[in-house]
N, CA, C and O atoms as a Tripos MOL2 file, in Angstrom:
@<TRIPOS>MOLECULE
protein
  316   315    79     0     0
PROTEIN
NO_CHARGES

@<TRIPOS>ATOM
      1 N          22.2190   54.2490   -7.3350 N.3       1 LYS1
      2 CA         21.5010   53.5590   -8.3960 C.3       1 LYS1
      3 C          22.1170   53.9210   -9.7320 C.2       1 LYS1
      4 O          22.4410   55.0850   -9.9660 O.2       1 LYS1
      5 N          22.2810   52.9670  -10.5920 N.am      2 PRO2
      6 CA         22.8380   53.2600  -11.9110 C.3       2 PRO2
      7 C          21.8720   54.0950  -12.7470 C.2       2 PRO2
      8 O          20.6610   53.8770  -12.7220 O.2       2 PRO2
      9 N          22.4220   55.0440  -13.4800 N.am      3 GLN3
     10 CA         21.5970   55.8860  -14.3370 C.3       3 GLN3
     11 C          21.4840   55.2590  -15.7280 C.2       3 GLN3
     12 O          22.4840   54.8140  -16.2900 O.2       3 GLN3
     13 N          20.2770   55.2220  -16.2800 N.am      4 PRO4
     14 CA         20.1160   54.6810  -17.6370 C.3       4 PRO4
     15 C          20.6640   55.6550  -18.6750 C.2       4 PRO4
     16 O          20.6680   56.8660  -18.4560 O.2       4 PRO4
     17 N          21.1240   55.1260  -19.7980 N.am      5 PRO5
     18 CA         21.5380   56.0240  -20.8780 C.3       5 PRO5
     19 C          20.3050   56.6890  -21.4940 C.2       5 PRO5
     20 O          19.2040   56.1400  -21.4600 O.2       5 PRO5
     21 N          20.5090   57.8650  -22.0500 N.am      6 TYR6
     22 CA         19.4150   58.5640  -22.7260 C.3       6 TYR6
     23 C          19.4470   58.0930  -24.1800 C.2       6 TYR6
     24 O          20.3660   58.4580  -24.9140 O.2       6 TYR6
     25 N          18.4790   57.3010  -24.6120 N.am      7 PRO7
     26 CA         18.5080   56.7640  -25.9830 C.3       7 PRO7
     27 C          18.5070   57.8750  -27.0360 C.2       7 PRO7
     28 O          17.8260   58.8900  -26.8910 O.2       7 PRO7
     29 N          19.2830   57.6580  -28.0930 N.am      8 ASP8
     30 CA         19.3680   58.6520  -29.1670 C.3       8 ASP8
     31 C          18.0040   58.9670  -29.7590 C.2       8 ASP8
     32 O          17.6830   60.1300  -30.0030 O.2       8 ASP8
     33 N          17.1960   57.9290  -29.9920 N.am      9 GLU9
     34 CA         15.8640   58.1430  -30.5680 C.3       9 GLU9
     35 C          15.0020   59.0040  -29.6430 C.2       9 GLU9
     36 O          14.2460   59.8560  -30.1110 O.2       9 GLU9
     37 N          15.1130   58.7860  -28.3450 N.am     10 ALA10
     38 CA         14.3480   59.5880  -27.3810 C.3      10 ALA10
     39 C          14.8080   61.0480  -27.4350 C.2      10 ALA10
     40 O          13.9950   61.9670  -27.3340 O.2      10 ALA10
     41 N          16.1080   61.2490  -27.5950 N.am     11 LYS11
     42 CA         16.6200   62.6210  -27.7150 C.3      11 LYS11
     43 C          16.0820   63.2790  -28.9810 C.2      11 LYS11
     44 O          15.6420   64.4290  -28.9510 O.2      11 LYS11
     45 N          16.1180   62.5370  -30.1060 N.am     12 ARG12
     46 CA         15.6270   63.0960  -31.3650 C.3      12 ARG12
     47 C          14.1520   63.4870  -31.2680 C.2      12 ARG12
     48 O          13.7260   64.4950  -31.8310 O.2      12 ARG12
     49 N          13.3850   62.6760  -30.5480 N.am     13 GLN13
     50 CA         11.9510   62.9530  -30.4100 C.3      13 GLN13
     51 C          11.6490   63.8810  -29.2330 C.2      13 GLN13
     52 O          10.4910   64.1750  -28.9360 O.2      13 GLN13
     53 N          12.7160   64.3330  -28.5730 N.am     14 ARG14
     54 CA         12.5830   65.2400  -27.4170 C.3      14 ARG14
     55 C          11.7480   64.6160  -26.2930 C.2      14 ARG14
     56 O          11.0430   65.3180  -25.5680 O.2      14 ARG14
     57 N          11.8390   63.2940  -26.1580 N.am     15 ALA15
     58 CA         11.1120   62.5980  -25.0860 C.3      15 ALA15
     59 C          11.8090   62.8690  -23.7610 C.2      15 ALA15
     60 O          13.0250   62.7160  -23.6460 O.2      15 ALA15
     61 N          11.0460   63.2640  -22.7800 N.am     16 GLN16
     62 CA         11.5750   63.4650  -21.4440 C.3      16 GLN16
     63 C          10.4680   63.2330  -20.4420 C.2      16 GLN16
     64 O           9.2910   63.1930  -20.8000 O.2      16 GLN16
     65 N          10.8430   63.0820  -19.1940 N.am     17 GLY17
     66 CA          9.8530   62.8590  -18.1580 C.3      17 GLY17
     67 C          10.3580   61.8990  -17.1020 C.2      17 GLY17
     68 O          11.5510   61.6090  -17.0090 O.2      17 GLY17
     69 N           9.4260   61.4190  -16.3190 N.am     18 VAL18
     70 CA          9.7230   60.5390  -15.1850 C.3      18 VAL18
     71 C           9.2880   59.1250  -15.5200 C.2      18 VAL18
     72 O           8.1940   58.9040  -16.0400 O.2      18 VAL18
     73 N          10.1620   58.1650  -15.2150 N.am     19 VAL19
     74 CA          9.8330   56.7530  -15.3670 C.3      19 VAL19
     75 C           9.9260   56.1110  -13.9900 C.2      19 VAL19
     76 O          10.9620   56.1920  -13.3300 O.2      19 VAL19
     77 N           8.8450   55.4760  -13.5590 N.am     20 VAL20
     78 CA          8.8180   54.7690  -12.2830 C.3      20 VAL20
     79 C           8.9230   53.2790  -12.5720 C.2      20 VAL20
     80 O           8.1050   52.7140  -13.2980 O.2      20 VAL20
     81 N           9.9470   52.6470  -11.9900 N.am     21 VAL21
     82 CA         10.2040   51.2290  -12.2110 C.3      21 VAL21
     83 C           9.9420   50.4790  -10.9040 C.2      21 VAL21
     84 O          10.5640   50.7580   -9.8790 O.2      21 VAL21
     85 N           9.0160   49.5290  -10.9590 N.am     22 LYS22
     86 CA          8.7490   48.6770   -9.8060 C.3      22 LYS22
     87 C           9.7760   47.5490   -9.8170 C.2      22 LYS22
     88 O           9.9980   46.9190  -10.8510 O.2      22 LYS22
     89 N          10.4050   47.2930   -8.6620 N.am     23 VAL23
     90 CA         11.4370   46.2620   -8.5850 C.3      23 VAL23
     91 C          11.1180   45.2390   -7.5000 C.2      23 VAL23
     92 O          10.4960   45.5490   -6.4850 O.2      23 VAL23
     93 N          11.5620   44.0130   -7.7490 N.am     24 LEU24
     94 CA         11.5320   42.9490   -6.7560 C.3      24 LEU24
     95 C          12.9810   42.7250   -6.3610 C.2      24 LEU24
     96 O          13.8210   42.4110   -7.2040 O.2      24 LEU24
     97 N          13.2710   42.8870   -5.0800 N.am     25 VAL25
     98 CA         14.6330   42.8080   -4.5680 C.3      25 VAL25
     99 C          14.8110   41.4810   -3.8340 C.2      25 VAL25
    100 O          13.9790   41.0910   -3.0150 O.2      25 VAL25
    101 N          15.9180   40.7920   -4.1460 N.am     26 SER26
    102 CA         16.2020   39.4840   -3.5390 C.3      26 SER26
    103 C          16.6150   39.6270   -2.0750 C.2      26 SER26
    104 O          16.8090   40.7300   -1.5640 O.2      26 SER26
    105 N          16.7400   38.4970   -1.4360 N.am     27 GLU27
    106 CA         17.1700   38.4640   -0.0400 C.3      27 GLU27
    107 C          18.5730   39.0510    0.1330 C.2      27 GLU27
    108 O          18.9110   39.5600    1.2020 O.2      27 GLU27
    109 N          19.3710   38.9790   -0.9050 N.am     28 SER28
    110 CA         20.7390   39.4980   -0.8160 C.3      28 SER28
    111 C          20.8740   40.9400   -1.3170 C.2      28 SER28
    112 O          21.9610   41.5130   -1.2480 O.2      28 SER28
    113 N          19.7760   41.5360   -1.8230 N.am     29 GLY29
    114 CA         19.7900   42.9430   -2.2210 C.3      29 GLY29
    115 C          19.8830   43.2060   -3.7070 C.2      29 GLY29
    116 O          19.8930   44.3650   -4.1200 O.2      29 GLY29
    117 N          19.9520   42.1600   -4.5310 N.am     30 GLY30
    118 CA         19.9710   42.3400   -5.9820 C.3      30 GLY30
    119 C          18.5630   42.4320   -6.5400 C.2      30 GLY30
    120 O          17.6120   41.9580   -5.9180 O.2      30 GLY30
    121 N          18.4260   43.0330   -7.6970 N.am     31 VAL31
    122 CA         17.1160   43.1760   -8.3310 C.3      31 VAL31
    123 C          16.8140   41.9170   -9.1430 C.2      31 VAL31
    124 O          17.5630   41.5510  -10.0490 O.2      31 VAL31
    125 N          15.7120   41.2690   -8.8040 N.am     32 LEU32
    126 CA         15.2750   40.0550   -9.5050 C.3      32 LEU32
    127 C          14.3690   40.3700  -10.6840 C.2      32 LEU32
    128 O          14.4010   39.6720  -11.6970 O.2      32 LEU32
    129 N          13.5600   41.4200  -10.5550 N.am     33 ALA33
    130 CA         12.6090   41.7890  -11.6030 C.3      33 ALA33
    131 C          12.4370   43.3020  -11.5930 C.2      33 ALA33
    132 O          12.4670   43.9390  -10.5400 O.2      33 ALA33
    133 N          12.2570   43.8650  -12.7880 N.am     34 ALA34
    134 CA         12.0490   45.3030  -12.9290 C.3      34 ALA34
    135 C          11.0220   45.5440  -14.0190 C.2      34 ALA34
    136 O          11.1260   44.9900  -15.1140 O.2      34 ALA34
    137 N          10.0260   46.3750  -13.7180 N.am     35 CYS35
    138 CA          8.9650   46.6580  -14.6830 C.3      35 CYS35
    139 C           8.5950   48.1410  -14.5940 C.2      35 CYS35
    140 O           8.1810   48.6310  -13.5440 O.2      35 CYS35
    141 N           8.7550   48.8450  -15.7250 N.am     36 ALA36
    142 CA          8.3910   50.2580  -15.7610 C.3      36 ALA36
    143 C           6.8720   50.3780  -15.6490 C.2      36 ALA36
    144 O           6.1280   49.7750  -16.4230 O.2      36 ALA36
    145 N           6.4370   51.1540  -14.6890 N.am     37 GLU37
    146 CA          5.0020   51.3320  -14.4260 C.3      37 GLU37
    147 C           4.4020   52.4600  -15.2660 C.2      37 GLU37
    148 O           3.2180   52.4270  -15.6030 O.2      37 GLU37
    149 N           5.2170   53.4500  -15.5980 N.am     38 ASN38
    150 CA          4.7120   54.5790  -16.3780 C.3      38 ASN38
    151 C           5.8830   55.3300  -16.9780 C.2      38 ASN38
    152 O           7.0360   54.9460  -16.7860 O.2      38 ASN38
    153 N           5.5960   56.3860  -17.6950 N.am     39 GLY39
    154 CA          6.6330   57.2000  -18.3050 C.3      39 GLY39
    155 C           6.6310   57.0490  -19.8160 C.2      39 GLY39
    156 O           5.9440   56.1840  -20.3580 O.2      39 GLY39
    157 N           7.4000   57.8920  -20.4960 N.am     40 PRO40
    158 CA          7.4800   57.8390  -21.9520 C.3      40 PRO40
    159 C           7.9610   56.4670  -22.4330 C.2      40 PRO40
    160 O           8.9040   55.9050  -21.8760 O.2      40 PRO40
    161 N           7.3170   55.9400  -23.4520 N.am     41 ALA41
    162 CA          7.6140   54.5870  -23.9390 C.3      41 ALA41
    163 C           9.0810   54.4000  -24.3110 C.2      41 ALA41
    164 O           9.6580   53.3520  -24.0210 O.2      41 ALA41
    165 N           9.6900   55.3870  -24.9400 N.am     42 LEU42
    166 CA         11.0790   55.2640  -25.3770 C.3      42 LEU42
    167 C          12.0620   55.2080  -24.2090 C.2      42 LEU42
    168 O          13.2180   54.8240  -24.3900 O.2      42 LEU42
    169 N          11.6160   55.5830  -23.0270 N.am     43 LEU43
    170 CA         12.5110   55.6370  -21.8700 C.3      43 LEU43
    171 C          12.2910   54.4850  -20.8880 C.2      43 LEU43
    172 O          13.0540   54.3260  -19.9350 O.2      43 LEU43
    173 N          11.2690   53.6990  -21.1170 N.am     44 ARG44
    174 CA         10.9400   52.6270  -20.1700 C.3      44 ARG44
    175 C          11.9660   51.5020  -20.1480 C.2      44 ARG44
    176 O          12.4600   51.1350  -19.0810 O.2      44 ARG44
    177 N          12.2920   50.9520  -21.3120 N.am     45 ARG45
    178 CA         13.2130   49.8040  -21.3470 C.3      45 ARG45
    179 C          14.6000   50.1660  -20.8070 C.2      45 ARG45
    180 O          15.1540   49.4000  -20.0190 O.2      45 ARG45
    181 N          15.1770   51.3000  -21.2010 N.am     46 PRO46
    182 CA         16.4750   51.6610  -20.6130 C.3      46 PRO46
    183 C          16.4120   51.7930  -19.0880 C.2      46 PRO46
    184 O          17.3720   51.4680  -18.3890 O.2      46 PRO46
    185 N          15.2750   52.2710  -18.5820 N.am     47 SER47
    186 CA         15.1100   52.3980  -17.1310 C.3      47 SER47
    187 C          15.0550   51.0340  -16.4670 C.2      47 SER47
    188 O          15.6590   50.8260  -15.4150 O.2      47 SER47
    189 N          14.3350   50.1070  -17.0770 N.am     48 GLU48
    190 CA         14.2620   48.7440  -16.5260 C.3      48 GLU48
    191 C          15.6490   48.1070  -16.5010 C.2      48 GLU48
    192 O          16.0420   47.5070  -15.5010 O.2      48 GLU48
    193 N          16.3820   48.2370  -17.5930 N.am     49 LEU49
    194 CA         17.7190   47.6350  -17.6540 C.3      49 LEU49
    195 C          18.6550   48.2420  -16.6150 C.2      49 LEU49
    196 O          19.4440   47.5270  -15.9970 O.2      49 LEU49
    197 N          18.5730   49.5500  -16.4190 N.am     50 ALA50
    198 CA         19.4080   50.1960  -15.4000 C.3      50 ALA50
    199 C          19.0380   49.7220  -14.0050 C.2      50 ALA50
    200 O          19.9070   49.5540  -13.1490 O.2      50 ALA50
    201 N          17.7480   49.5060  -13.7760 N.am     51 ALA51
    202 CA         17.2900   49.0700  -12.4490 C.3      51 ALA51
    203 C          17.9060   47.7300  -12.0470 C.2      51 ALA51
    204 O          18.1500   47.4870  -10.8660 O.2      51 ALA51
    205 N          18.1580   46.8590  -13.0340 N.am     52 TYR52
    206 CA         18.7730   45.5670  -12.7200 C.3      52 TYR52
    207 C          20.1780   45.7280  -12.1410 C.2      52 TYR52
    208 O          20.6790   44.8200  -11.4780 O.2      52 TYR52
    209 N          20.8060   46.8520  -12.3780 N.am     53 GLY53
    210 CA         22.1420   47.0950  -11.8330 C.3      53 GLY53
    211 C          22.1360   47.6710  -10.4310 C.2      53 GLY53
    212 O          23.1940   47.8180   -9.8180 O.2      53 GLY53
    213 N          20.9660   48.0000   -9.9150 N.am     54 ALA54
    214 CA         20.8750   48.5760   -8.5700 C.3      54 ALA54
    215 C          21.1330   47.5010   -7.5080 C.2      54 ALA54
    216 O          20.8270   46.3250   -7.7060 O.2      54 ALA54
    217 N          21.6940   47.9260   -6.3960 N.am     55 ARG55
    218 CA         21.9330   47.0330   -5.2590 C.3      55 ARG55
    219 C          21.3880   47.7000   -4.0070 C.2      55 ARG55
    220 O          21.5240   48.9080   -3.8120 O.2      55 ARG55
    221 N          20.7680   46.8850   -3.1650 N.am     56 PHE56
    222 CA         20.1530   47.3880   -1.9490 C.3      56 PHE56
    223 C          20.6840   46.6260   -0.7420 C.2      56 PHE56
    224 O          21.1830   45.5080   -0.8680 O.2      56 PHE56
    225 N          20.5710   47.2380    0.4130 N.am     57 THR57
    226 CA         20.8970   46.5520    1.6590 C.3      57 THR57
    227 C          19.8150   45.5150    1.9080 C.2      57 THR57
    228 O          18.6290   45.7840    1.7150 O.2      57 THR57
    229 N          20.2230   44.3430    2.3330 N.am     58 GLU58
    230 CA         19.2130   43.2950    2.5560 C.3      58 GLU58
    231 C          18.2200   43.7190    3.6350 C.2      58 GLU58
    232 O          18.5610   44.4110    4.5940 O.2      58 GLU58
    233 N          16.9870   43.2780    3.4420 N.am     59 THR59
    234 CA         15.9140   43.5360    4.3970 C.3      59 THR59
    235 C          15.6810   42.2640    5.1880 C.2      59 THR59
    236 O          15.6170   41.1730    4.6210 O.2      59 THR59
    237 N          15.5550   42.4050    6.5000 N.am     60 THR60
    238 CA         15.3210   41.2250    7.3320 C.3      60 THR60
    239 C          14.0160   41.3670    8.1050 C.2      60 THR60
    240 O          13.5990   42.4660    8.4720 O.2      60 THR60
    241 N          13.3960   40.2350    8.3360 N.am     61 VAL61
    242 CA         12.2090   40.1490    9.1820 C.3      61 VAL61
    243 C          12.4830   39.0110   10.1610 C.2      61 VAL61
    244 O          12.7190   37.8730    9.7550 O.2      61 VAL61
    245 N          12.4510   39.3250   11.4340 N.am     62 GLY62
    246 CA         12.7440   38.3140   12.4400 C.3      62 GLY62
    247 C          14.1600   37.7680   12.3000 C.2      62 GLY62
    248 O          14.4270   36.6120   12.6280 O.2      62 GLY62
    249 N          15.0720   38.6220   11.8020 N.am     63 GLY63
    250 CA         16.4540   38.2080   11.6540 C.3      63 GLY63
    251 C          16.7640   37.4220   10.3830 C.2      63 GLY63
    252 O          17.9110   37.0330   10.1610 O.2      63 GLY63
    253 N          15.7480   37.1840    9.5440 N.am     64 LYS64
    254 CA         15.9660   36.4290    8.3080 C.3      64 LYS64
    255 C          15.7940   37.3510    7.0980 C.2      64 LYS64
    256 O          14.8590   38.1490    7.0470 O.2      64 LYS64
    257 N          16.7020   37.2330    6.1260 N.am     65 PRO65
    258 CA         16.5630   38.0500    4.9130 C.3      65 PRO65
    259 C          15.2940   37.6750    4.1420 C.2      65 PRO65
    260 O          14.9310   36.5010    4.0590 O.2      65 PRO65
    261 N          14.6210   38.6950    3.5750 N.am     66 VAL66
    262 CA         13.3910   38.4700    2.8130 C.3      66 VAL66
    263 C          13.4260   39.2700    1.5140 C.2      66 VAL66
    264 O          14.1490   40.2590    1.4010 O.2      66 VAL66
    265 N          12.6350   38.8290    0.5340 N.am     67 LYS67
    266 CA         12.4330   39.5900   -0.6950 C.3      67 LYS67
    267 C          11.4990   40.7530   -0.3950 C.2      67 LYS67
    268 O          10.5970   40.6450    0.4360 O.2      67 LYS67
    269 N          11.7250   41.8560   -1.0780 N.am     68 VAL68
    270 CA         10.8600   43.0240   -0.9110 C.3      68 VAL68
    271 C          10.6170   43.6580   -2.2800 C.2      68 VAL68
    272 O          11.3640   43.4220   -3.2310 O.2      68 VAL68
    273 N           9.5690   44.4590   -2.3600 N.am     69 THR69
    274 CA          9.3110   45.2380   -3.5650 C.3      69 THR69
    275 C           9.5470   46.7010   -3.2600 C.2      69 THR69
    276 O           9.4780   47.1310   -2.1080 O.2      69 THR69
    277 N           9.8240   47.4540   -4.2960 N.am     70 GLY70
    278 CA         10.0330   48.8820   -4.1460 C.3      70 GLY70
    279 C           9.9580   49.5490   -5.4960 C.2      70 GLY70
    280 O           9.6260   48.9120   -6.4960 O.2      70 GLY70
    281 N          10.2640   50.8270   -5.5270 N.am     71 VAL71
    282 CA         10.2690   51.5650   -6.7850 C.3      71 VAL71
    283 C          11.5540   52.3690   -6.9130 C.2      71 VAL71
    284 O          12.1260   52.8310   -5.9250 O.2      71 VAL71
    285 N          11.9850   52.5210   -8.1490 N.am     72 ILE72
    286 CA         13.0950   53.4020   -8.4850 C.3      72 ILE72
    287 C          12.5420   54.4190   -9.4750 C.2      72 ILE72
    288 O          11.8780   54.0530  -10.4450 O.2      72 ILE72
    289 N          12.8150   55.6780   -9.2300 N.am     73 THR73
    290 CA         12.3280   56.7410  -10.0970 C.3      73 THR73
    291 C          13.4990   57.3370  -10.8800 C.2      73 THR73
    292 O          14.5030   57.7510  -10.3010 O.2      73 THR73
    293 N          13.3540   57.3710  -12.1890 N.am     74 TYR74
    294 CA         14.3590   57.9780  -13.0610 C.3      74 TYR74
    295 C          13.7520   59.2070  -13.7130 C.2      74 TYR74
    296 O          12.6120   59.1760  -14.1760 O.2      74 TYR74
    297 N          14.5220   60.2960  -13.7470 N.am     75 ARG75
    298 CA         14.0870   61.5340  -14.3840 C.3      75 ARG75
    299 C          14.9570   61.7930  -15.6100 C.2      75 ARG75
    300 O          16.1830   61.8520  -15.5180 O.2      75 ARG75
    301 N          14.3150   61.9420  -16.7310 N.am     76 PHE76
    302 CA         15.0130   62.2500  -17.9800 C.3      76 PHE76
    303 C          14.6980   63.6870  -18.3480 C.2      76 PHE76
    304 O          13.5350   64.0500  -18.5250 O.2      76 PHE76
    305 N          15.7340   64.5040  -18.4640 N.am     77 VAL77
    306 CA         15.5670   65.9130  -18.7910 C.3      77 VAL77
    307 C          16.5550   66.2670  -19.8970 C.2      77 VAL77
    308 O          17.7550   66.0200  -19.7730 O.2      77 VAL77
    309 N          16.0450   66.8430  -20.9710 N.am     78 LEU78
    310 CA         16.9130   67.3340  -22.0440 C.3      78 LEU78
    311 C          17.3790   68.7360  -21.6900 C.2      78 LEU78
    312 O          16.6160   69.5500  -21.1690 O.2      78 LEU78
    313 N          18.6300   68.9980  -21.9800 N.am     79 ARG79
    314 CA         19.1860   70.3430  -21.6660 C.3      79 ARG79
    315 C          19.5860   71.0290  -22.9280 C.2      79 ARG79
    316 O          20.0710   72.1600  -22.8890 O.2      79 ARG79
@<TRIPOS>BOND
     1     1     2 1
     2     2     3 1
     3     3     4 2
     4     3     5 am
     5     5     6 1
     6     6     7 1
     7     7     8 2
     8     7     9 am
     9     9    10 1
    10    10    11 1
    11    11    12 2
    12    11    13 am
    13    13    14 1
    14    14    15 1
    15    15    16 2
    16    15    17 am
    17    17    18 1
    18    18    19 1
    19    19    20 2
    20    19    21 am
    21    21    22 1
    22    22    23 1
    23    23    24 2
    24    23    25 am
    25    25    26 1
    26    26    27 1
    27    27    28 2
    28    27    29 am
    29    29    30 1
    30    30    31 1
    31    31    32 2
    32    31    33 am
    33    33    34 1
    34    34    35 1
    35    35    36 2
    36    35    37 am
    37    37    38 1
    38    38    39 1
    39    39    40 2
    40    39    41 am
    41    41    42 1
    42    42    43 1
    43    43    44 2
    44    43    45 am
    45    45    46 1
    46    46    47 1
    47    47    48 2
    48    47    49 am
    49    49    50 1
    50    50    51 1
    51    51    52 2
    52    51    53 am
    53    53    54 1
    54    54    55 1
    55    55    56 2
    56    55    57 am
    57    57    58 1
    58    58    59 1
    59    59    60 2
    60    59    61 am
    61    61    62 1
    62    62    63 1
    63    63    64 2
    64    63    65 am
    65    65    66 1
    66    66    67 1
    67    67    68 2
    68    67    69 am
    69    69    70 1
    70    70    71 1
    71    71    72 2
    72    71    73 am
    73    73    74 1
    74    74    75 1
    75    75    76 2
    76    75    77 am
    77    77    78 1
    78    78    79 1
    79    79    80 2
    80    79    81 am
    81    81    82 1
    82    82    83 1
    83    83    84 2
    84    83    85 am
    85    85    86 1
    86    86    87 1
    87    87    88 2
    88    87    89 am
    89    89    90 1
    90    90    91 1
    91    91    92 2
    92    91    93 am
    93    93    94 1
    94    94    95 1
    95    95    96 2
    96    95    97 am
    97    97    98 1
    98    98    99 1
    99    99   100 2
   100    99   101 am
   101   101   102 1
   102   102   103 1
   103   103   104 2
   104   103   105 am
   105   105   106 1
   106   106   107 1
   107   107   108 2
   108   107   109 am
   109   109   110 1
   110   110   111 1
   111   111   112 2
   112   111   113 am
   113   113   114 1
   114   114   115 1
   115   115   116 2
   116   115   117 am
   117   117   118 1
   118   118   119 1
   119   119   120 2
   120   119   121 am
   121   121   122 1
   122   122   123 1
   123   123   124 2
   124   123   125 am
   125   125   126 1
   126   126   127 1
   127   127   128 2
   128   127   129 am
   129   129   130 1
   130   130   131 1
   131   131   132 2
   132   131   133 am
   133   133   134 1
   134   134   135 1
   135   135   136 2
   136   135   137 am
   137   137   138 1
   138   138   139 1
   139   139   140 2
   140   139   141 am
   141   141   142 1
   142   142   143 1
   143   143   144 2
   144   143   145 am
   145   145   146 1
   146   146   147 1
   147   147   148 2
   148   147   149 am
   149   149   150 1
   150   150   151 1
   151   151   152 2
   152   151   153 am
   153   153   154 1
   154   154   155 1
   155   155   156 2
   156   155   157 am
   157   157   158 1
   158   158   159 1
   159   159   160 2
   160   159   161 am
   161   161   162 1
   162   162   163 1
   163   163   164 2
   164   163   165 am
   165   165   166 1
   166   166   167 1
   167   167   168 2
   168   167   169 am
   169   169   170 1
   170   170   171 1
   171   171   172 2
   172   171   173 am
   173   173   174 1
   174   174   175 1
   175   175   176 2
   176   175   177 am
   177   177   178 1
   178   178   179 1
   179   179   180 2
   180   179   181 am
   181   181   182 1
   182   182   183 1
   183   183   184 2
   184   183   185 am
   185   185   186 1
   186   186   187 1
   187   187   188 2
   188   187   189 am
   189   189   190 1
   190   190   191 1
   191   191   192 2
   192   191   193 am
   193   193   194 1
   194   194   195 1
   195   195   196 2
   196   195   197 am
   197   197   198 1
   198   198   199 1
   199   199   200 2
   200   199   201 am
   201   201   202 1
   202   202   203 1
   203   203   204 2
   204   203   205 am
   205   205   206 1
   206   206   207 1
   207   207   208 2
   208   207   209 am
   209   209   210 1
   210   210   211 1
   211   211   212 2
   212   211   213 am
   213   213   214 1
   214   214   215 1
   215   215   216 2
   216   215   217 am
   217   217   218 1
   218   218   219 1
   219   219   220 2
   220   219   221 am
   221   221   222 1
   222   222   223 1
   223   223   224 2
   224   223   225 am
   225   225   226 1
   226   226   227 1
   227   227   228 2
   228   227   229 am
   229   229   230 1
   230   230   231 1
   231   231   232 2
   232   231   233 am
   233   233   234 1
   234   234   235 1
   235   235   236 2
   236   235   237 am
   237   237   238 1
   238   238   239 1
   239   239   240 2
   240   239   241 am
   241   241   242 1
   242   242   243 1
   243   243   244 2
   244   243   245 am
   245   245   246 1
   246   246   247 1
   247   247   248 2
   248   247   249 am
   249   249   250 1
   250   250   251 1
   251   251   252 2
   252   251   253 am
   253   253   254 1
   254   254   255 1
   255   255   256 2
   256   255   257 am
   257   257   258 1
   258   258   259 1
   259   259   260 2
   260   259   261 am
   261   261   262 1
   262   262   263 1
   263   263   264 2
   264   263   265 am
   265   265   266 1
   266   266   267 1
   267   267   268 2
   268   267   269 am
   269   269   270 1
   270   270   271 1
   271   271   272 2
   272   271   273 am
   273   273   274 1
   274   274   275 1
   275   275   276 2
   276   275   277 am
   277   277   278 1
   278   278   279 1
   279   279   280 2
   280   279   281 am
   281   281   282 1
   282   282   283 1
   283   283   284 2
   284   283   285 am
   285   285   286 1
   286   286   287 1
   287   287   288 2
   288   287   289 am
   289   289   290 1
   290   290   291 1
   291   291   292 2
   292   291   293 am
   293   293   294 1
   294   294   295 1
   295   295   296 2
   296   295   297 am
   297   297   298 1
   298   298   299 1
   299   299   300 2
   300   299   301 am
   301   301   302 1
   302   302   303 1
   303   303   304 2
   304   303   305 am
   305   305   306 1
   306   306   307 1
   307   307   308 2
   308   307   309 am
   309   309   310 1
   310   310   311 1
   311   311   312 2
   312   311   313 am
   313   313   314 1
   314   314   315 1
   315   315   316 2
@<TRIPOS>SUBSTRUCTURE
     1 LYS1         2 RESIDUE 1 A LYS
     2 PRO2         6 RESIDUE 1 A PRO
     3 GLN3        10 RESIDUE 1 A GLN
     4 PRO4        14 RESIDUE 1 A PRO
     5 PRO5        18 RESIDUE 1 A PRO
     6 TYR6        22 RESIDUE 1 A TYR
     7 PRO7        26 RESIDUE 1 A PRO
     8 ASP8        30 RESIDUE 1 A ASP
     9 GLU9        34 RESIDUE 1 A GLU
    10 ALA10       38 RESIDUE 1 A ALA
    11 LYS11       42 RESIDUE 1 A LYS
    12 ARG12       46 RESIDUE 1 A ARG
    13 GLN13       50 RESIDUE 1 A GLN
    14 ARG14       54 RESIDUE 1 A ARG
    15 ALA15       58 RESIDUE 1 A ALA
    16 GLN16       62 RESIDUE 1 A GLN
    17 GLY17       66 RESIDUE 1 A GLY
    18 VAL18       70 RESIDUE 1 A VAL
    19 VAL19       74 RESIDUE 1 A VAL
    20 VAL20       78 RESIDUE 1 A VAL
    21 VAL21       82 RESIDUE 1 A VAL
    22 LYS22       86 RESIDUE 1 A LYS
    23 VAL23       90 RESIDUE 1 A VAL
    24 LEU24       94 RESIDUE 1 A LEU
    25 VAL25       98 RESIDUE 1 A VAL
    26 SER26      102 RESIDUE 1 A SER
    27 GLU27      106 RESIDUE 1 A GLU
    28 SER28      110 RESIDUE 1 A SER
    29 GLY29      114 RESIDUE 1 A GLY
    30 GLY30      118 RESIDUE 1 A GLY
    31 VAL31      122 RESIDUE 1 A VAL
    32 LEU32      126 RESIDUE 1 A LEU
    33 ALA33      130 RESIDUE 1 A ALA
    34 ALA34      134 RESIDUE 1 A ALA
    35 CYS35      138 RESIDUE 1 A CYS
    36 ALA36      142 RESIDUE 1 A ALA
    37 GLU37      146 RESIDUE 1 A GLU
    38 ASN38      150 RESIDUE 1 A ASN
    39 GLY39      154 RESIDUE 1 A GLY
    40 PRO40      158 RESIDUE 1 A PRO
    41 ALA41      162 RESIDUE 1 A ALA
    42 LEU42      166 RESIDUE 1 A LEU
    43 LEU43      170 RESIDUE 1 A LEU
    44 ARG44      174 RESIDUE 1 A ARG
    45 ARG45      178 RESIDUE 1 A ARG
    46 PRO46      182 RESIDUE 1 A PRO
    47 SER47      186 RESIDUE 1 A SER
    48 GLU48      190 RESIDUE 1 A GLU
    49 LEU49      194 RESIDUE 1 A LEU
    50 ALA50      198 RESIDUE 1 A ALA
    51 ALA51      202 RESIDUE 1 A ALA
    52 TYR52      206 RESIDUE 1 A TYR
    53 GLY53      210 RESIDUE 1 A GLY
    54 ALA54      214 RESIDUE 1 A ALA
    55 ARG55      218 RESIDUE 1 A ARG
    56 PHE56      222 RESIDUE 1 A PHE
    57 THR57      226 RESIDUE 1 A THR
    58 GLU58      230 RESIDUE 1 A GLU
    59 THR59      234 RESIDUE 1 A THR
    60 THR60      238 RESIDUE 1 A THR
    61 VAL61      242 RESIDUE 1 A VAL
    62 GLY62      246 RESIDUE 1 A GLY
    63 GLY63      250 RESIDUE 1 A GLY
    64 LYS64      254 RESIDUE 1 A LYS
    65 PRO65      258 RESIDUE 1 A PRO
    66 VAL66      262 RESIDUE 1 A VAL
    67 LYS67      266 RESIDUE 1 A LYS
    68 VAL68      270 RESIDUE 1 A VAL
    69 THR69      274 RESIDUE 1 A THR
    70 GLY70      278 RESIDUE 1 A GLY
    71 VAL71      282 RESIDUE 1 A VAL
    72 ILE72      286 RESIDUE 1 A ILE
    73 THR73      290 RESIDUE 1 A THR
    74 TYR74      294 RESIDUE 1 A TYR
    75 ARG75      298 RESIDUE 1 A ARG
    76 PHE76      302 RESIDUE 1 A PHE
    77 VAL77      306 RESIDUE 1 A VAL
    78 LEU78      310 RESIDUE 1 A LEU
    79 ARG79      314 RESIDUE 1 A ARG
């Protein structure tokens, strides 16, 4: 999964934590929709944008590819 950049403003404000992004995955494994469910506000949008770059193995039901939902968890830690 692609890692989101740590926004400069978030670094200045010492924002850190976990962002959970709910994703809708297409039949071919690409992300169709991404929505941050929780986490620091300054880190949500970068997490959503990174989630769009994720690729998954297609899921099949009865031999046919189907859309699925899932979550991607990003952890932001300042060092």
